[in-house]
N, C-alpha and C positions, 0 to 999 in steps of 0.2 A: 564717782569719777573726780579726780583732782584736777584743778586747772591752774596753770602757771603761765600767765600772759596769754599768748596765742597757742600754747601747746596743751593738748588734752591728753592726760595719762590715765589709762584704764587700770585700776587695781584688780589683781587676780589673786585668788587664794592659792595656797600651796598645792592643793590637789589638781587644780586646773593647770598650773605650771608644770607639774609632774607629767600629766597626761599629754600636754603639748610636746614636752621634751621626749617622751617615749614615742610619740607618733613620728616626730622628726627623726629620731634615732632609728626607728624601724624602717622608715623610708630610705634613709641613707644606707642602711645595711642591705636592704633588698634591691636597691637600684644601683649602688656603687660597689659595695664589697662582694656580695654574693656572686655576681656575674664574673668578677675577676678570679675568685677562688674556683668556681666551676670550670672556667676556661683553663685554669692551670691544671686541674685534674685531667681534663680532656687532653691537653697538650702532652702531659707526662705519659698518659696511656698511649697516645699515638706514637710518641717517641719510643716507648717500650715495645709496642707491637711491631713497629717497622725496623727495630734493631738499631735505630739511631741513638737511643739512650746508651746502649752498650758502647757504641762508637765514641760518643761524647765522653763517656767514662774513660775510655782508653786514651783519647787525645789529651784530656785534661788531667789525667792521673798524676803525671810528674809535677805539675804546677800545684794542684790541690794537696798533694802529699806534703808540701811545705807547711800546711796548716793542719795536717793530720786528718785530712778528709779524703774520701774517694773522689774520683774524677767527676762522677755524676753530680756532685755538690755544686759544680760550676753552673749548672742550670739554675740553681737557687739564686746565686749572685747575679747572673745575667738577667733573670726575671725581675729581681728587685730594682734594677735600673729603671724598669717601666712601671712596676706596680708592687707595692708592699703586700697587698692582699693576695695578689697572684703568686708572689714569692712564697708566702706562707702556704698557699695551696700546693705549690711545687714541693716544698719541704715535706708536707704531710703526705703527698703522693709518693715521694721517694721513701718515706718512712713506712708507709703501708705496703709498699712493694719490696721492702727489706733491702733497699739500696743505702739507707741511712739508719743508724741506730739512734736511740733517744739522746745519748750524749752528743752525737754529731748535730742533731737538730737543735739541741740546747746551745751549742756553740754558734750556730748560724742565725738564731733569732735576733740577737742584738745587731748583727751585721745587716740584716734585712732592714731594720728600723733606722740604723745609722745611714744606710744608703739612701733611704727616704725617697724613692722613685724620682730621681732627678730629671729624667726625660720629661715627665709630666710637668714638673715644677719649672723647668726651663721654658716650656711652651706656655704654661699658664701664668707664671709670675714674671720671670725675667724678660720675656718678650714684651709683655704688656708694660713693664716698667722701663722699657728701652735700655736695658743693660747692654753694654757693648758686647757683641758676640765673641770677641777675642777672649773674653773672660770665661766663656762656657766650658772650655776644656779644663781650666784650673778648677772650676766649681765641681765638675764631674770627677776630676782626679782626686780632689779632697774627699768626696763621698766614698770613692772606692778605697782610698788609703785608710780612712776611718773604719770602714767595714772590715777590711782585712786585718787591721790591728786589733779590732775587737774579737776576732776569731782566735787570734793568738792569746789574748787576754783571758777569754773564756776557757780556752784549753788549759791555761795555767791554773785558773781558779778550780776547774773541775778535777785537776790532778789531786787536790786535797780533799775532795768530797766523794 
């Protein structure tokens, strides 16, 4: 152990650090990410069985057509407001249900991450930091605009590949 005044630092070897990191990553994956993804699969299945997914597709078809996507893709964008992992689960659920093809999922992935689950971030970060609530709408709007612009950008890129 190394000592620096009143601070004691324990030196660890690379293997111990790797194992600690792997354990933390596994814990985060199983306690945070996995429940969101499973929940998303369940929600998509419930929407599909009840016919609500088809209704969402019809209602949002004109809007999502601006980005070259079917109306059901709106569920991915809406879910990404709350959870990136959940939005990935929704996108995969729509892909496995043949509502989205691989190109459309590829277009949506950057949007999911640019959206960055702002509802959780507002509650966790901005509320704690005492950010004035009048700025929340602008912050949310910027996330949505970035996400939608990224879909157009990805569509443009994918035209050449």
